[in-house]
N, C-alpha and C positions, 0 to 999 in steps of 0.2 A: 251626264255627259257634258262636260264643260267644253265649249268650242275652243278655248285657248289651248287646251290639251292637244286637240287635233292639229292646231297650228304648229305646236312643238314637234309632233310626230312627222308631219309632212316636210318640215324643214330638214329633218334628219334623213328622210326617205323621199326625196322630191319626185320620184317616178311613181310612187304609190298613189293610187286613186282611191278616194273616200267618198262615202255618202253619209252625210251628217243627218241622222234621224231627228225628227221633231223640231227641226230648225233650232237645235240647241236649247230647247225649252228649259228654263225660263230666261235664258240669256240671249234674247232675240237680237239685240243690236250687236253683241259680240259675235254671234253666228253670222250676221250679215257681213261684218268686217272680215272674218276668217274666210268665208266662202268667196267674197269679192277679191281678196288679196291673194288667194292661192288657186292657180289654174286647175289643180286636180282635186279640189274639194267641191262637192255638190251638196245640196241639202233638199230635204223634203219637208212638207208641212203636215206630215202624218201625225197622228196622235190627237185625241179628243180636244186637248186644250188649244192647239193652234186654230182649228176651225171654229172654236167658240170665242176667239178674240175678235174684236171689232175689225171690220174690213177697213175702216179708216186708219187703224194702226198699221195694217199691212200696206195700205195705200201710201201712207207717209213714209214707210220704210223703203218701198220700191219705186215710188214716184213722188219724191218730196216736192212740195209746192206745185203739184200737178204735172210734173215733168218725169216721164218714165226713165229710170236708170236701167236701160236695157242690159248693160253689162252685168249687173248684179242679179236682175230678174232671170237672166238666161242661165243661171246656175241652179235653178230649182228643178226638181223632179217630182212628178205627180206621185203621191203616196197616200195610203190610208192604213188604218189599223184594223180593217175589217178582216175577220177570220171566218172560215167556214165551220168552225167548231163551236161557235156561239150562235144561238138563234136570235133573230130580230135585228141583226146588224146588217146594214146594207151600204153600198157604195154611194147611194144618192146624196147624202149630206156632203160627202167629199167632192163629188162632181159639182153640186150646187155651189159649194164654197169656192172652188177654183174658177167656175164661170163668173161668179161675182167679183173675184179678184181680177180676172182678166179684164172685165168691164171697168172696174174701178181704176186700174192703171192704164187703160187703153192699150193693152198688149196686142200687137199685130198678129195675124194668123200664123206666120212663120215662127214667131216666138212662142206662141201657145203650143205649137206642134213640138218644139224642143222640150218644153216643160212636160207635155203629156206623154211623150214617148222617146223623142230623139235623144235627150240627154242620157236616159237610162240605157238605151241601146249602145250609145257611144261609150258610156262608163264600163259596160260589161263586154265591149268589143263585139257587138252583135249587129252593127250597122252594115 
């Protein structure tokens, strides 16, 4: 899923809301730019690869030079690839990852709430 392709689609259908899975893995920076530049594109960090990347990589992406870029961070949605159909997979590694990320970028509580549930509720019109 190349993030640039989503950019092309949303420009043709500007009212369409999208959730970019896996933060465009492996095109992380392209995903950041596409989500930041398009009000209706959100992204999650699901997928085993994203949470296995260095927290410092994500910190630099969302808080370059230690300064939180809240506008881009606020486009995230909590996500995991945990399924009930495979044994021994749990949410804990994803929860731990997001908690580390929140701490690394110094995300305020209201922004954490948007990422944890607010964005997805809004995206699906459930708020």
